[in-house]
Structure formats: C-alpha cells, structure tokens
N, C-alpha and C positions, 0 to 999 in steps of 0.2 A: 729337492732343493740342490742336491749335489750336482745335477746336470747343468744348473744355471750358474754354478760357481759360488753359490751362497751356502754358507754353513754357519750354524750357531756356535760352533767350537772353532774360533779363530786361532791359528797357530801362533804361539808366542816365540820370540826369538831368544828369550832368556828365562831362567828359572824364577819362581815366585819370590824367593828371598832377595835375589839380585834386583828384581823389578821393584821390590819394596824399598830397599835401602840404596841402590845405585842404578836407577833406570836409564836405559838408553832407548832410542827410537830408530828403527830401521824400516818400519812399514806402517801403513795406516792401521793395521791391527794392533800394533804396539801403542799407538796414540789412543785408540779406543779402550784398550785394556788398562792403560794407566789412568784414564778418566774414571773408569768403573772402579778400579782399585782405590783411587782417592775418595770417591763417593762412599765406599764401604768403610774406609778408615774414619772419615768424618761422622758417618752414621753411628758407628760403634762408640766413638768418643761422645757423641750426643747422648746416646742411651745410658752409658756408664755415668756420665756427668749428672744426668737427671736422677738416676737411681741413688747415687751418693748424696746428692742434694736433698732428695726426699727422705733418705735415712736420717740425716741430721736435722730435718725439720724445716728445710727451706724449699718447699715444693713450688712456690710461685717463681722464685729465682731460678730454680731448676728447670721450670717450663720455658723460661726465657732463654736459658742456656741451651736447652734441647733444641729450641727453634733456631737459635743462632748457629750451632754446629751443624744441624741437619741441612738448613738452607745453604750454609757454606759448602757442604758436601755436594749439594745440587749444583752450585756454581762451579765447583771443582770438576764435576762430571762434564760440564760444558766448557771446560778449559778457561775459567775465569781466574786470572792471576790475582786479582783483588781478593776474591773469596779465599783462595789458598793462603794468601799472606795474612789476612785479618784473622783467620782461624788460628794460625800459628802464633800471632801476636797475643791474642787473648789467652791462649793456653799457656804461653810463657809467662804472661802477667799473673795468671792464676797460680802458676807454679812458684813464682817469686813470692807472692803474698802468703801462700799456705805452706811453703817449704817443699823442696824437691824430695823425691823418693825414687826408688829404682824403677817402679812402674811408670811414674810420671816422666822420668827422663827418657825411657824407651818410647813412650807415646809422643813426647816432644820431638824425639829423633824421627819418628815416623811422619809427623806433621811437617818437619823440616824437609825431609826427602819428598814428601807429598808436594810441597811448594816447588821444589826443584823439578819434579816430574811435570807439574802443571805448566811451569815456565817453558820447559822444553817442548811440551805438547802444543802449547799455544803458538810457538814460533815455527813449528814444523810445517813446511809447505814445499816439498820437492815437486818438480815439474814432470811428473810421470803418471802412468795409469795406476800405480800403487798408492798415489796420494789420495784417492777417493776413499773416504772412511767407509768401513763396512756397515751394512744396515743394522739398525737396532731392532732386536727381536723382542717380542712380548709374549713368549710361549709359557714361561714359568713365572711364578711370583717374584723370584729374584730378578728376572729379566724386566718385569714390569716396574719394579722399584728402581733398578739401576739403569735401565735404558729408556723406557717410555716416560716415566714420571718426571725425571729431570729435564728431558727435552721439552715437555709440555709446560712444566712449572717455572723454570728459570726465566724465560722471557716475561712472564707475568709478575714475578716478584723481585726481579733484579734491582730496580730502583728503590723499592721499599727495603730490600736487604741492605743496600748501601746506606740508607738513612738509619735504619735500625742498628746496624753494626757500628756506625760512627757514634751514635748516641751511647751504645753499650761500651764502646772503648773509652769515651769521655768519662762515663760513670766509673769504669774500672780504674782509669788514671787518677781520678779524684780519690777513690778508695785507697789506691796504692800510696798516693802522696800522704794521706791521713795515717796509714799504717807506718810509713817510714818516719814521719814526724813524731808519731807516738813512740816509736822505738828509740829515736834519737834523744827525746826529752825525758 
C-alpha cells in the first residue's frame, strides 16, 4: 500500500494532547483524525454513562443514554455539528443536575473541544490535492468501529437521531426545571 501513497498510519501535524484540547487542521489527515478522536471520546462517555447508570439501578435510562452518546459519536465521526453540540448540551445539563466533579468537568471540557474540532472539520475545504480525505480502513476492530461503522450507520440513523435527541433534550429540560423548582421552594 505504500507504493500507492496509502497508509493506515496517517501523519498528524500535532500531538495527541494538543489535538484533544486545542485542535487545528492543516491537512485532510487532520480532519479524519479529529473525526475519529471525537468518535472515541463520545463512545467512551457512552460506555461510562451506561455503566454508572447500571450501577445505580437505572439500566433502561442508561441504555438510552448509551445510544444517545454513541450515535452522537457516530455523527461526530462524519463531521455533524448538530451531533457534537447536542452531546455537549446533554452532558452539561446532566452535570448541572447531578453536580460537577473533577472528572465531569474534564469530560465536559473534552466534549467542548470536541465540538470545536467538529466545527472546524466541517468547514475545512481547501482547494488542493490535500483536501481529499484519506481512505477509511477496516483492517482492525478499531478501524471497523471508528471508520467503517460510522460511515455506514450515520446516513441510516441521522434523522432518527435528530428526533431522538430532541425528545431526550426536552425530557432533560423538563427534569432540570423540576429540580430547579424543587430546590427553590
């Protein structure tokens, strides 16, 4: 594959921490890398949210939250600004309702920078040969989950995710209003 100019290890123009907390884009490889990174951040948040919900006995709610964050990550992988924004909004609403903690604030910061990276990646369209996104490989399980599955799944569930996330946000807003009213009275 090297002779064709294809490689599964695309060079990044910045380090991992910088790309997590203050990403910039200088090539199509950066766009692809930020999408994959955003997908994994959302997938990890989905799994941890489900596990903690299951521990406290809210398995059904945890399953909905898992689905919400995971599909949001699939949208982020395909540079959906809406998916990145709604994931951040729900996480911040949950943090307001249950109280901030050090880990939650760090995850919230990651999701905020994830939104920024998605916004930058969605707008990136230079007029050069470097603008062509690298091919998505499916050689390893990680590649299949981060590259192939989102590319196949997002067009099929995008509209359903919009409806599902809007309903979930309304439900959370009503719950937050009830919590705030209870604390005030």
